[in-house]
C-alpha positions, 0 to 999 in steps of 0.5 A: 804251574806252581800252586800254594803247598798244602800241609800233609794233614790238610792235603789228606783231609781235602783229598778225602773230601774231594773224592767223596764229593766227586763220587757222589756227583759222578754216580752215573758219569760213565761218559767222563770215565771213558774220556779219562780212560782214553787220556790214560791210554794216550788217545786224543780227545777234544775238550770244549769249554763254554761260558762267559768272560771267565772262560775266555780267560779274561784278566789272565795274560794272555787270556787264551793261553793263561785262562783256566780252559787253556791251563786245564787242557795243558794239564791233561796232556799234549793230545788234548785239543781245546775248543774254547767257546767262551763268549764274554758277557753272555749267559746260558740263555744266549749259549743255548742259541750258539751251542750247536755251531760253537760246541756240538759241531766240534764233536767234543769228548768232554765239555765243561760248562761255566755260567754261574757268574753271568747267570746271576744277572740273567732273569731268574725265570729263565736261567733254570730252563736255559742252563738245563737245556744246555745240559740236555742238548749235550747229553742227547747229542748224536755223539754224547760228550762227558759233561762237567759243571763248573760252579763259580762265584764272585770273590768271597763265594757270594752270591750263589743263587745261580751256582746252587741252581746249576749244582742241583741240576748237575746232581739231577743229571748225575754229572761231575760238578766242581763247586769252586766257591766251596773248594776255595772257601775250604782253603781259605778256612784252613789258612792256606789261601786267600780270596784276595790273591785270586781276584783284583776285582770282585768278578773276574779271577786274575791269573792266579785265580785261573790257575786255581780253577784249573787245579781244582778241575784237574783234581775233580776229573781225576777223582771222578775217574776212579769213582763208582759209576753206573749208567742211567737214562736221561731224567725228566727235566726240572725246569721244562724243555722250552730252551731245548727248542730255540730259534736265533734270528741274526745276521741275514735272518734278522730282517724286519718286515716293517722298518722306519728309522733303523739301519744295519749297523752297531757293534758286534760281539768280537768273540761270537764267531760269524756275528754280523751287525744288527740294527741301529737307530738314532731317531726318536721315532725309529721302529721295526717289526719282526716275525718271531716264534716260540713261547719266550721271545727275547732281544739280545742287545748291546749295553754300555754308557754310550747307548740309549734304551729300546722298548719292545712288545710281542703282539699286543702285549705290554712294552718292555724296556731294553736297558741298553744305557748302562752308565756303569759299563764305562769303556766296556761293551756288554750284552744282555738277553732281555725277555719281551714275551713269556708264557706265550702260545708256542707259535708265530708272533709279531715283535715290535721294537722301537727307540724309547722316549726317555731322558735321552730323547733328542740326544742322537745317541744310538740304540742297537739290537744284535739278535732276536732269540726265541725259545719254546718252539715245541713239538706237538707232544710237549705243547701245554694245554689249559684243558684236560680230556675227560671220559665221555659223559652221559650228557646230563647237564649239557647246554646244547650247541643249539641253545639260543643263548649261544651266538654263532658267527660264520657258516655253521651247519647242523651237526650229525646229532640233534642240537649239535653244530657242524664247524667246518670253515676256519674262523667259525666262532661261538660267543657266550657269557656265563657264570661260574668257575668251571667250563667243559666243552664237548666235541665229536668228529667223523673226519680224520683231521685234528681241529685246532681251536682258540678258546678265549675266556675273558680275553685270554686265548687258550689253544685246544686241539680236538682230535678227529675220528671220535668224541672228546670232552675237554675240561678247563684245568684251573678254576676261573674266578667267581663271577661272570665270564665271556667265551669265544670259541674259534676254529683255526683249522681250514675246512678241508683239513678237519670237520668237527661237531660241537655238542655243547658246554657244561658249567659248574653246578648252580651256574648258568648261561647268560644272554650272549654279547650283541652282534658286531655292527659290521659283517665281512664275508671272504671267499678265497684259497689257502691265502684266505684260509691262513695256510702255513701262516705260522710255519717256522721254515718251509710250508708244511701240512704235517702239523696244522697247529701252525695254520691259523685262519683266525690270523689270516688277513681277512680275520685280522681286517674284521677285527680291526674294523670291529666286524663279524667274520665269515671265511669260506676258503679252501687251499688249492682251489680256484675258479677254473683250476684246482690242486684238489677235486673241486672248484670254488663255484661248486662249494662256495655256498655249502656247509662244507667243501664237498659235494655231499654237503648241503647248500646253506641258505642265505644267512638271515643277517647278510654280510655288509661286504663280500670279498673275493681273493681267487686266481692264485691256483688258476695260475699255479695249478696249470703252471705245474704242468707247463700250461697257461691260465684257462682262456676263459678265466675272465668269463668264469670269474665274472660268472662266479661274481654274479652268483655272489651278487645274486645271493647278496644283492645289497652287499658291497663286493670287493675283488681282491688280488694278491698275498702271493705272486700269481697276479704279478706273474699272470696279467690275465688275473688283474685284467679279469678283475678289472673287466668284472668291475667294469662290466658290473659298473656298466650294468648299473652295479656301482657297489663293486671295487677291486684292490691289489695287495702290495704285501706278498710272499713267494711261499704262503704268506706268514702272519707278518705278511697277513698283518700288512695285508690287513693294514692295507685292506682296512685302509682301503675299506675305510677310505673307499668302500665304507665311507 
């Protein structure tokens, strides 16, 4: 290839400057030196390039042969195999999602990362974390490649926000970096080159521009090969680690759990290998809902002059516009990563997407989404906490759990110490009101399991993990605003997995506890198994019991139904339990009325405020457990089920009883289950007890239902209770 010649003096000055820059940037870059040594020895290497349209070779003719990536590979010698993972219109946030399949799976020796131009348009709150995640994933791969950061800019070396951020990250990780804008600007200042020669438009370099990038990269690699190098460990991140832990929903995994008006279709990205159509709609009222995970949820969607806008929200968060109608993109299809929810609890969420009612309503234009990209599916050690653990206190100033100004909901037992409360069943709930800026909570546990709680302060939900086997005190890290505050403490973890005693709370000096909020006008009490307990309802992949953070009884269908009806919720549920068979040691008739699901737990007296509706969802394990042994459900299941319902009626003579089936598939697989429910209702009706109903859920899952299925079950049950039971 031919380059503009330098004068002898200028060449010497530029070489010295470049060498000094490379030496500073590669102080720990032993990987790159090893790659260059392999090249010098005639060994083959794999070079991978990852970036946007400039990496694909856009504006060079032909792009894949005359783009900077191909030119660089050619200049390094015939034994270089190039893997060009450039995808036009994508930024580092999308690249994190495709890095494994398109780069790391090729086991590259050397990776050049180029996203400065496209990251300039990426949400500034995202681009530091997403770009850093690419570097960290490369540097922590099983086969760790040498990594070079390529910092490009628009014509004229502006803007530089994304470039400067990426160069700072390169220095932080001791990586070789090329600041091409500075490299080129020095040539322009010396009168040996012109920006206009490299660009026919402001963004994409032309063929000459690609030649210059390849030239500068070649010089950078050669300078780094002789620089001093030492090995240093991977440093702490500057922008967090959320984008190291991602999930891509695309192709067959991009399935809405509810859909009205969206169909498979829409344009796909021609450069993204393996991509299939997403979802497209033309109707004004089209809406789809998806199960997602993570602390950041984004929609990857097409944008051009021909599309109309979508809008989306996570859970009950604010609606965010997905700007798909971009008039400036004439004849060119673009792609955008739009964050819909950020700073979320890093667990399962529900994403709602709909066509936006705007100036294009009724136009018939399509709205399209291609993928959903999540970040921040964090391992336990990285999950943030709004609480910090304090040393055990002397109990001075403690407002005890038995204080009458604290309102408890659920089956709450007496704790092991005076004035403490035993929290066992998932959904157990504390309500309080207080003044002040500080809050401290005190617990103890003799059980092995970690109890996961949601601490809701003024409506803001904060997760708290209380370890088993010991006492722990937790103080809110950030002070609250002055004035009055509301508190809800909800136990998420199911009963057999964790028990904890709540000792009480502390406020800042001079502040006080106020009278509690009133009880809700309606009270629902549920009896069930793992479905009602919310087991596995937030799990990302297969059902698991190693990390119970994802199992949340407060987001199971019963708790959701109570919330929809403005009701207090009591949940008595145990995974694996049944009426005639169990995966554990005890049956529901043995523990249903106790403070904890064990025989040495005391029987709880009837609550002074009886439930208005008692709901039973059992039978899954009566079928499932014998099924594991090749046996059928017990022949006396119907009679023993009826006997249990009679016990409930005796305890709650005035309550409405609703006998439920579903959430999983036992009622479909074993006809004896729905038949037993129908017989129980018919028997009680025949005895003059008209306040008994049965309902079978249409929503179900073959594994434990996730929160999407629970949401559908809650919608079904709410409608049924409103129209049939509570009317």
